[in-house]
N, C-alpha and C positions, 0 to 999 in steps of 0.2 A: 768808314762810317760806323758809328757805334750802334749796338743793337739794344733793344728794350723789350722786356717781357711784360705781359699784362698779368695782374695778380688776380683777376676774376676767375673764380672756380679753380683755385690753385694757381700755379704759375702760368699754365697754358702758353708755354713759350714756343710750342711747335710751329705755329703759323708764322709768328714774327720772324723766327729764325729761318724757316724753310723758304719763305718768300724772299727773304734776304734784303740786303740794303739796296739792290738795284731797283726794286719796286718804288722805293722812295725817290730814287733819282730819275726815274723815267716818266713819271706823270702819265701822259696818255700813251704809255708804252704799248706797242702792238707787235710783239716779236713774230717773226715769220716761221711758223711751224708748218709751212707749206711742204707737201710731199714728205711727211715724216717717215714714210717707208721708202725713202728715196732710192732710186736705182743709179744715182750718179756715182762717178768714180771717187775713190778716197781722196782726201786732201793730198797735195804733193808731198812725197816723202813718207806717207803713212801706209800701213798695210792693214786691211780689215782683219779683225780677229775671227777665227773660225768659230761658229756657234758651239759653245762648250756643252750645251745640252745634248748634242748629238753623240758625245763620247760615251762609251759604255761604262757602267759602274764597275769598278774593279774591287774585288774582295781583298781585304788586307791579309797578309801572309799569316799562317798559323804560328803561334808562339808557344813552345813547350806543350804541344798537343792540344792547345785551345784555339778555337777559331775566333779571331777578333770580330766584333760586330761591324757590319757594313754600314757606312754612313752615306746616304744618297748625296749626289752632287746637287748644289744649289742651282736651280733653273736659271738660265740666262733669259732676261726679258728683252734686252736691246744691246746691240753692238754700236759703239760710238767711237769712230776712228779706230784706235788701237786699244780701246777700253771696253768694258762691259758693265751693264747694270743688271744686278741679279734680282731674283724675286724677293729675297729676304730684305735687300736694301729698299726696294719699292714698298714692300709691306710695312716696314718700319716708318717710312716717310708718310704713307697714306694714313697709318694709325695716328701719327702725331697731328696731322692736319685735320683729320676727322674729329679728334678730341677737341681741338681748338674751335672748329666750326660748331660742334655740338654744344659747346659752352655758350655760344651765341643763339642757340635755338636748334633743336634736333630737326625741325622742319626745313632747315637750310641745307641739309645733306642731300646731294643728288644720288642716283643709283650708284652702287659700288663700282661698276665697270666704267662709268663716266668719270667718277672721281679718280680712279686709278689711271685712266688715260690722261687726264689733265695733269696729275702729279708726275707721271712719266715724262710728259712733254717738258715740264719744268726741269726735271732731273737731267734730261738730255741736254738742254741748253746750258744748264749749270756745268755739266761735265765738259762740254766743249770749251766753255770759258776757263775752267780750271786747267785744262790741258794747255790753253794759250798762256795762262799765267805762269805755268811751270816752264814752258818754252821761253818765256820772256824773262825768266830769272827772278820772278817775284817770290819772295820768301817772307813768311810771317813768323817772327820770333815768339818765344814762349811768354816774354814779358808783355807783349801786345795782347796776347790772348788772356793773360791774367788780368790785365787792365780792363779789357772788355767785359769779362765775367764780373769783375768788381762793380763796373757800371750797371750791369744788369741787376746784380744783387741789390745795389743801392736803390735803383728804381722800384724794386719790390719791397723796400724797407727791411732788408735782410742783410745779415753778415754773409760773407762768402761761404762759411761753413754751414750756416742755416740754409742758404740757397742750395748747396750741394745735397744736404739732407732732403730738401723739398724735391729736388730732382729724383732722388732715389725713391721717394714715396710715389712719385708719378711714373715709376718704372723706366726712367731714362738713365742710360749708361753715361757716366761722367766722362769717360775717355772719348766716347762717340760725340758727346756734346762739345767737348773741346775741339774736336776735329771739325764739327759744323761751324764753330766760331772762326777757326782758322780759315776755312773755305770762304766764309762770308767776307772776312777782311781782305782776303786775296782777290775776290771778285770786285770789291769796292776799289782796290788799288788798280786793278786792271782797267776798270771803267774810267777811272780818273786819267790814266795814262792814254788810253785809246780813244776816249770820247771827250771828256770835259776839257782837257788841256788843249784840244784842237778846235774848240769852238770860239769864234770871234764875232763881235758885233760892231758894225760900222756906224759912223755918224749919220749917214743917210737912213739907216734902219731905225735909229733912235728918233729922228725927225718924223719918219712915217708913222711910227707908233703914236707919238704925241699928237700928231695932226688927225689921224684916223679915229683914234679912240676918244679924243676930247676929254671932257670931264669924267666920262664913264670908265676910263681905264683905272680908276681907283676902286672900281667894284670888285667884289669877290664872289665866288660861286662854289657851293659845297655839292659835289657831284658823285653819282654812280654812273658806271660806264659799261656798255656791252658792245664788244667789237667783233665784227666778222671780217676775217682777213681775205685779201685778194692775193693770188700768187703773182710773182713778177711776170710782166708781159702777158697779163691775163687776156684771154680771148673774149670776144663779145658774149659768147655763151657762158663762160665762167663768171663774168661780171653780172650777167642777168640772173644766174643761179644764186650768187651771193646776195644780190639785192633782194631777190624774192625771199630768201631765208631771213634777211634782216627785217623785211616788212612783216613777215609772218610772226617773228618774235616780238616785234613792237605791238602787233595786234593782241598777242597773248598778254603782254604787260598791261595794255589798256583794259583787258578783261579782268585784271586784278591779280595775275600771277606774281609771286614774290620775285623782285628784281634780283636780289642777291643769289637766290637759288638758280634762276635762269641764267644769270651771267656765269655762274660757276659751271653749270652743265653745258652751256652752248658757246661761251665766249672764247675767243682765240687770243686775247691780250694777256699781258703780264699781270694785269689786275684781276684776272678771272678767279684765282684762288682766294682772293679777298672779297669775293662776291661783287666784284666790279667797283669797289669803293676807292675813289680817287682822293677824297679829302677836299680841302679848300684850295681853289685855284684862283689866282688874280687874273684880271682881264688880259694883261700883257703877256701872261704865260699860256694863253689859249689862242688858237687861230681866230682871226677877226670874224670869220663867218660863223663860228660857233658862238662867239660873244653876242653877235646880233640876235641869234636865236634865243639865247638864255635871257637876254634883256626883255623879251616878249613873254616869258614864261612866269608862272607862279610856282611857289614851292610845292612839291609833290607831283608836278606834271612830268609827262614823258615827252621828250623831244621828237621831232620828225627824224627819219633816218637821214643821216648826214654822210656825204661821200667825201673821202680824201683819196689821194693816189694809192694808199696802201689798203683801203677797204672801206667798210661801212660802219658807222657809229650810231649808237642810241644812248641817250643820257636820261637820267632822272635827276631833276633839280631838287635837292634836299633843302637848300636854303640859299638866299641871295642877300648880300649886304651891299648897300650903296654908300659911297663915301669918297673922301679925297684920297689921293694916293698916299700910301704909307710904306715904310720899309722896316724890316726887322732889325733890331739892334741887340747885340749881345755884350754883356759885361764879361770881360775875360781877363785871364792872366796867362803868362807863358814862361817857359824855361827854354833858353836858346843856347845851344853849343855851336859856335861858329865853325864854318867849314867852306872851303873853296875847291880844293883839289880832291881827287878820289881817295887819296890816303887820309886826308883830313876828315872826309865824310865817314870813312870806315871807323876812325877813332871817335868821331862824334857819336856815331851810333852805339859804340861800346859804352861811352860815358852816359848816354841817355838811358841805355839799358840798366846801368847801375842805379841811376836816379829813379827809374821806374820801380825797381825792386825795393827801394827805400819807401816810395809812396805806398806800395802794397803792404809794407810792414807797418803802415800807419803814420808815417811822418807827414808833417804839414806841407802843402804845396808851396805856400808863400815863403816858408822858412827855407825850403830847398832852393827856391828861386833866388833868394838873397845869397845863398851859399854858392850856387853853381852857375846861375845864368850869366851869359856873356853879352846880354843886351844892355848896353850902357844906359838906355833911356828908361828901363823898367826894373832892372835887377834890384836896385835899392828900395823899390816900392813893393817888393815881393812878387815881381813879375806883372803887376797890375797895368793893364792897357786901357782901362776905362771902358766906355761904351763904344763898340765897334759896329759899323754898318757896312753893307756890301760895297765893294769898290775901293775900300781904303787899304786893305792888305793885299799881299801878293795872292794869286789865285789858289795855290795849293793850301796856304794857311787859311784863307777864307772858307774854302770848301770844307776843310776839316772842322773848323770852328762851328759853322752853321749846321753841321750834321749832328752836333752834340746837343744833349738836353742839359739844363742847368744842373750843376753838380757833377757832371761827367768829365772825365779826363781822356784825352785822345791817346792813341798810340803815337809812335814817332812819326813826325810830319817833316818831310824834306822840302826845303825851299831854296831860293838862291842865296840865302844867308847862312844856311846850315841845317841842323836838325832841331825841331821844336817838340816840346810837350805842351799841350794847351788844355786849360781848364775853363769850362763855361760856368759862369757864376749866376747870371740871371738873364732873362730875355724880355723884350718889350717891342711893341709896334709904335713907331713914331711917324707923325704926319710929316710929309716931305716939304721942306721949304722950297719956294719958287726956284732958288738958285741950284737946288739939287734934283729938280724934276728929271733932267736928262739922265743923271746917274741912276735914279730909280727905274727909269724906262730901260736903261741898259741892263740892269739886274734882271728884270722880268724877261727881257728878250734873251738874255743868256740862258735862263732856265728853259724857255721854250725851245731854243735852238739845240740845247743839250738833249732835251727829250726827243726831238726829231732826229738828231744824229744818232742817238742810242737806238731808236727803232731801226734805222738804216743799217747800223753796224751789226745788230743782232741778226737781221735778215741775211747779211752778207756772210757772217761766220757760220750760220746754220746751213746756208746753201753750199758752202765750200767743204762741208764735213760729210764723211761717210756715216750714215745712220741706217740701221736695219732693225725694225721691231719684229721680234720672233713670235710673240703671242698673238694669234689671230684675233683674240677678243679685245686687244688693245690697238688694233689697226682700224683704219677708217675714220670717219668724222670730217668736219669742215676743214681741218688743217691738212688733210690729205688731198684736197681738190687741186692737184697740180696738173 
């Protein structure tokens, strides 16, 4: 998934990058930060790292009669399996997110310790996923990073060199920025492999959605979300405590407290660092019981506290649109290097890397498609695929395409046909013809089930990991109610 930066108040790229591409993929994500000071055993085969902050500071040896200055060790904030998160890493991440939040209004910032705890939670989960990506053999080549940065620069109406200069003016280290991009792409590829590729939708599920939602399943809802998590196998006391907290938070919202600030300070979900902002969701992408509530609400209203197996939810309805079902369509082109065997895929990746480098040097995508693409149906047309809607292409191609913004180019995308580079040209919403109703329902159900599976998967990998937070000031909170 490609990343985009907002140009308001400078680039303000910190929040978009640090929340990462998973936020966009998870929708109602509610990752399980339960027992974040967990006392469980390390994951199989791993050994917890001894807290580095306990080691004494050693003076450097004297050289030619001069005592070298002593540099204090960076404090360890958390141990994550065999890795650590240091205070300097946390400070840098907090500063970037605080700057982005301040650009939206300084009153949105929660107390510093609250923000640090939320950011550390996110860093822990990211670190666990990156460890999984590394063990799974996921690698991100430099050409993919260069392409992602070019996309970000283009979305900010800058050249790559201008973008790099803007980063410097904002105090961002370019090498660290490239590493963040590498991590985000790795996380997206891991999520695609572990979650999206394993989600299926049956014909019975399609039928149920069409029958249950009726004409209303074409509605869409712009939402903010505040989530209070329940631990796995929660006791009645834990359920009661979480519900009481949710009801108290809802009462504060009804009295006029800022939803974004409260979601950031108190929320347990993946969307907390975005102030709970979910964006626009279609009816088929939401649980039916949520849709029934939203259909009774007016814009600006706060929902009742809603219960699901993973916790309690509060929503603010920002806007509601009624209409017939529509589907997104993307005008696209691609370059394909065909491959079937492992050896052919390795060679295809090498060739795609060469083509990427030519794109980064300014060569035209359509020209390169005519020259290199091995798709007999589109190569002579500069790779043009026309308007593409969900359900037409193979899943990996479709997921990569619809993650792009118009003008962006993907990194290498692997499918059953080989390795692709994809360019998004334009996007539109099209009303669904009667004959395509079920395909549109399938697309929305795929999104919903992917969100649900993502929540479950994040809870699982978090529970299986050894995590120890060492700073007492960052311990506690709702997520520790195990």
